[in-house]
Backbone bond lengths (Angstrom), bond angles and torsions (degrees), N, CA, C in turn:
res aa  C-N    CA-C-N  psi(-1)  N-CA   C-N-CA  omega(-1)  CA-C   N-CA-C  phi
1 M - - - 1.434 - - 1.532 111.12 -
2 F 1.326 116.67 -44.90 1.452 119.86 179.58 1.519 112.46 -102.32
3 D 1.318 117.98 -3.60 1.470 123.80 -178.38 1.540 111.03 56.39
4 I 1.317 115.79 53.89 1.463 121.33 177.94 1.524 107.32 -106.47
5 S 1.325 116.04 126.91 1.467 119.74 -178.64 1.535 109.81 -82.60
6 F 1.335 114.88 172.61 1.462 121.00 -177.94 1.533 111.16 -64.88
7 S 1.325 116.93 -40.20 1.472 119.58 -179.41 1.531 110.59 -65.39
8 E 1.335 117.91 -36.55 1.458 120.13 177.46 1.529 110.74 -67.06
9 L 1.335 117.01 -37.60 1.466 120.51 176.27 1.524 111.21 -62.93
10 M 1.310 117.04 -38.95 1.468 120.77 178.90 1.529 110.52 -64.81
11 V 1.319 117.46 -40.53 1.467 120.59 178.59 1.524 109.72 -64.30
12 I 1.340 117.26 -42.61 1.470 121.37 178.86 1.536 109.80 -62.85
13 A 1.329 117.58 -40.74 1.472 121.45 179.86 1.523 110.84 -64.45
14 V 1.324 118.08 -42.47 1.471 121.19 179.91 1.518 110.05 -65.53
15 V 1.330 117.20 -42.93 1.469 120.48 179.22 1.524 109.86 -63.65
16 A 1.339 117.17 -42.76 1.465 121.32 178.87 1.523 110.56 -62.74
17 L 1.330 116.82 -39.68 1.460 120.65 178.91 1.527 110.71 -63.05
18 V 1.316 116.22 -41.38 1.461 120.38 -179.23 1.529 110.50 -70.71
19 V 1.338 117.88 -44.44 1.465 121.22 -174.92 1.525 111.00 -73.94
20 I 1.334 118.14 -47.53 1.462 121.99 -173.94 1.529 111.38 -83.21
21 G 1.284 116.08 -38.42 1.467 119.29 -178.38 1.518 110.12 100.91
22 P 1.356 116.56 155.60 1.461 120.28 -175.41 1.528 113.86 -71.09
23 E 1.343 118.13 -21.89 1.459 119.02 -178.39 1.530 112.07 -76.33
24 K 1.319 117.36 -40.74 1.464 121.51 -175.28 1.530 113.30 -92.01
25 L 1.315 116.98 -11.81 1.471 119.88 -174.21 1.531 112.91 -60.11
26 P 1.341 121.80 -44.38 1.470 119.33 179.88 1.535 112.91 -62.17
27 R 1.343 116.99 -40.08 1.463 120.07 179.61 1.530 110.73 -66.84
28 V 1.321 117.59 -41.76 1.464 121.50 178.60 1.529 110.08 -65.94
29 A 1.312 117.22 -41.24 1.474 120.92 179.16 1.529 110.19 -62.98
30 R 1.345 116.26 -40.47 1.471 120.22 178.25 1.532 109.98 -63.80
31 T 1.323 117.22 -44.52 1.461 121.68 179.40 1.532 110.64 -62.86
32 V 1.316 116.02 -43.81 1.471 119.92 178.14 1.527 110.09 -62.65
33 G 1.307 117.36 -39.33 1.469 120.80 177.91 1.519 111.94 -63.24
34 H 1.350 116.16 -43.30 1.468 119.92 177.26 1.528 111.37 -63.00
35 L 1.334 115.86 -44.14 1.468 119.67 178.89 1.533 111.16 -63.48
36 F 1.338 115.46 -39.57 1.468 119.28 178.52 1.532 110.18 -64.73
37 G 1.340 117.81 -40.98 1.460 121.41 177.70 1.520 111.75 -63.44
38 R 1.346 116.21 -42.72 1.471 119.34 176.58 1.523 111.40 -61.12
39 M 1.336 115.26 -41.84 1.460 119.21 179.99 1.532 110.36 -62.48
40 Q 1.325 116.87 -42.32 1.463 120.09 179.01 1.530 110.91 -63.85
41 R 1.338 117.23 -42.64 1.470 120.03 178.19 1.524 110.85 -62.89
42 Y 1.332 116.72 -41.76 1.454 120.98 179.18 1.528 110.42 -62.66
43 V 1.322 116.78 -44.89 1.470 120.42 178.87 1.527 110.01 -62.67
44 N 1.330 117.48 -41.70 1.466 120.19 178.59 1.533 111.37 -64.91
45 D 1.341 117.02 -38.79 1.466 120.12 177.06 1.531 111.40 -63.72
46 V 1.320 116.23 -42.17 1.466 119.98 178.62 1.529 110.18 -63.93
47 K 1.331 116.68 -42.08 1.467 120.17 177.63 1.524 110.88 -61.77
48 A 1.335 117.14 -42.42 1.466 120.84 179.73 1.532 110.48 -64.91
49 D 1.339 117.12 -41.20 1.466 120.38 178.10 1.526 111.21 -62.39
50 I 1.316 115.75 -43.08 1.462 119.80 178.76 1.522 110.53 -63.53
51 S 1.324 116.91 -41.97 1.459 120.40 178.52 1.523 111.19 -62.84
52 R 1.342 116.92 -42.69 1.465 120.56 177.79 1.522 111.33 -62.54
53 E 1.313 117.10 -42.09 1.467 120.80 179.31 1.525 110.91 -64.35
54 M 1.332 115.95 -39.98 1.461 119.13 178.71 1.528 110.32 -65.45
55 A 1.330 116.88 -42.21 1.461 120.61 178.60 1.523 110.37 -65.01
56 L 1.331 116.88 -40.32 1.458 120.76 178.13 1.520 110.99 -64.31
57 D 1.312 116.68 -40.13 1.462 120.88 177.88 1.533 110.16 -64.01
58 D 1.337 116.63 -42.08 1.459 120.31 177.20 1.525 111.22 -62.75
59 L 1.332 116.52 -39.98 1.465 119.97 178.10 1.526 111.51 -66.35
60 R 1.311 116.96 -37.72 1.471 119.87 176.53 1.522 110.95 -64.17
61 K 1.329 116.44 -42.01 1.469 119.41 177.64 1.521 110.49 -63.66
62 L 1.328 116.84 -41.19 1.465 120.88 178.40 1.519 110.65 -64.16
63 Q 1.337 117.26 -41.10 1.458 120.63 178.91 1.529 110.08 -63.29
64 A 1.311 117.95 -44.18 1.464 120.99 178.88 1.520 110.37 -62.30
65 S 1.311 116.57 -41.07 1.471 120.48 178.83 1.523 111.25 -63.79
66 M 1.343 116.10 -43.03 1.465 119.84 179.83 1.531 110.71 -66.36
67 Q 1.322 118.00 -38.99 1.459 120.34 178.20 1.519 110.74 -64.86
68 E 1.319 116.23 -40.76 1.465 120.50 178.13 1.522 110.50 -63.50
69 T 1.314 117.24 -42.09 1.463 121.39 178.20 1.519 110.66 -65.06
70 A 1.330 117.12 -41.69 1.468 120.68 179.16 1.524 110.87 -64.48
71 Q 1.321 117.65 -41.32 1.456 120.62 178.04 1.521 110.82 -64.95
72 S 1.316 116.54 -39.99 1.464 120.96 177.57 1.518 110.72 -62.80
73 L 1.330 116.26 -44.24 1.461 120.52 179.19 1.522 110.77 -65.34
74 E 1.327 116.86 -42.01 1.463 120.41 178.43 1.525 110.77 -62.00
75 Q 1.316 117.45 -42.10 1.464 121.30 178.49 1.518 110.58 -63.70
76 S 1.320 117.00 -40.90 1.460 121.24 178.51 1.525 111.26 -62.96
77 V 1.334 116.19 -44.27 1.474 120.25 178.97 1.522 110.11 -65.04
78 N 1.331 116.89 -42.69 1.462 120.19 178.70 1.526 111.36 -61.93
79 D 1.320 117.13 -40.58 1.465 120.57 177.81 1.525 110.89 -63.58
80 T 1.327 116.58 -42.44 1.462 120.67 179.81 1.523 110.89 -65.37
81 V 1.328 116.81 -43.77 1.468 120.59 178.60 1.517 110.33 -63.69
82 H 1.318 116.76 -41.82 1.465 120.40 179.73 1.528 110.75 -63.60
83 S 1.318 117.79 -42.72 1.465 120.03 179.70 1.524 110.66 -67.02
84 A 1.341 117.39 -37.67 1.469 119.97 177.38 1.522 110.28 -67.15
85 E 1.317 117.28 -39.93 1.462 120.92 178.70 1.525 110.58 -64.72
86 T 1.315 116.47 -41.57 1.459 120.83 177.88 1.525 110.50 -61.93
87 E 1.324 116.32 -43.19 1.470 120.72 179.34 1.527 110.67 -64.31
88 M 1.338 117.42 -41.79 1.466 120.84 178.80 1.529 110.57 -64.70
89 N 1.318 116.90 -41.74 1.469 119.78 177.44 1.526 111.06 -63.43
90 R 1.329 116.71 -38.64 1.463 120.08 178.11 1.522 110.46 -64.56
91 I 1.324 117.14 -43.03 1.465 121.35 179.37 1.526 109.90 -65.39
92 A 1.348 117.41 -41.74 1.460 120.62 178.20 1.522 110.58 -63.74
93 G 1.316 117.29 -39.84 1.467 121.29 177.47 1.517 111.46 -64.52
94 D 1.320 116.84 -41.21 1.472 120.26 177.65 1.524 110.87 -64.27
95 A 1.335 116.78 -39.87 1.458 120.29 -179.92 1.521 110.54 -67.43
96 Q 1.320 118.72 -38.15 1.462 121.07 178.88 1.514 111.13 -70.76
97 S 1.315 117.52 -36.39 1.466 119.50 -179.98 1.523 111.45 -73.20
98 A 1.326 118.43 -23.40 1.463 121.27 177.93 1.525 110.58 -75.40
99 G 1.302 118.59 -20.49 1.458 121.86 176.96 1.507 110.83 114.37
100 P 1.363 116.93 155.84 1.461 120.08 -178.53 1.522 112.41 -70.64
101 D 1.334 119.70 -28.52 1.460 121.64 179.74 1.522 111.48 -67.85
102 A 1.320 117.07 -38.28 1.461 120.14 -178.70 1.522 110.81 -69.78
103 A 1.323 116.58 -36.48 1.462 119.40 -179.96 1.510 111.23 -71.41
104 G 1.336 118.90 -40.59 1.457 121.96 -178.92 1.504 112.27 -71.69
105 A 1.322 117.94 -37.41 1.461 121.28 -176.92 1.524 111.10 -71.08
106 S 1.331 116.86 -34.55 1.457 117.75 -177.54 1.517 112.13 -83.98
107 A 1.337 117.35 -16.91 1.452 119.39 -175.79 1.522 112.20 -76.59
108 V 1.370 119.87 -44.97 1.460 122.17 -177.01 1.524 108.48 -134.29
109 P 1.304 118.44 96.43 1.469 119.01 177.30 1.529 109.63 -77.97
110 E 1.331 117.06 132.21 1.465 121.34 178.83 1.513 109.13 -104.18
111 T 1.315 114.39 140.80 1.468 119.63 174.82 1.519 107.98 -105.94
112 P 1.313 118.86 139.08 1.459 120.68 -178.01 1.521 111.95 -64.34
113 A 1.308 121.20 -34.00 1.460 123.14 -177.68 1.523 110.59 -68.13
114 A 1.326 118.83 -36.31 1.459 122.29 -179.17 1.520 111.02 -71.88
115 A 1.319 118.21 -29.99 1.460 121.49 -179.00 1.525 111.48 -74.04
116 E 1.336 119.74 -24.72 1.459 122.56 -175.46 1.527 113.03 -88.08
117 T 1.292 120.31 -19.92 1.476 121.57 -177.42 1.517 109.57 -77.94
118 P 1.356 117.87 139.89 1.460 120.02 -178.97 1.527 113.20 -64.39
119 A 1.317 118.81 -32.44 1.464 121.10 -179.91 1.513 110.47 -66.50
120 A 1.300 117.66 -32.44 1.450 120.86 -178.74 1.521 110.99 -75.18
121 T 1.320 118.74 -30.50 1.464 120.02 -178.33 1.512 112.38 -82.72
122 D 1.374 118.40 -38.84 1.471 120.18 -178.71 1.536 107.90 -136.35
123 P 1.310 118.02 102.98 1.474 119.99 -177.13 1.520 112.57 -69.71
124 A 1.358 120.22 -16.15 1.460 121.30 -178.21 1.516 111.82 -79.17
125 K 1.351 118.59 -25.22 1.476 121.66 -179.60 1.513 109.86 -79.15
126 P 1.321 117.62 137.33 1.467 119.34 176.25 1.525 110.08 -72.94
127 A 1.292 117.62 149.72 1.464 122.62 -177.09 1.488 113.98 -78.97
């Protein structure tokens, strides 16, 4: 993390031994170790928070994209339904303007042979 070699650590240890003294050095080293551990935990917590925020931001962007796609799809479906409804209304208008006889005659053509058979007139009676 700090790019300190072993020889540099030895120099720091000798200087600390001379400055602090042999009696207080273990207690100071323990305190420094605890502070270093706290610092590492704090840095890891900050990294985790940043990662969570980045993931949350990505999820928000994905949600916005999905909503935009859904709105686009809904608009497309609405346009298609509207055009189909318009076409059906136009066809219904054409059929009404042609007259009721033309609409009824083209809807169900009857054949004379089918009307005379008993099975065609009453499906419940056996033939």
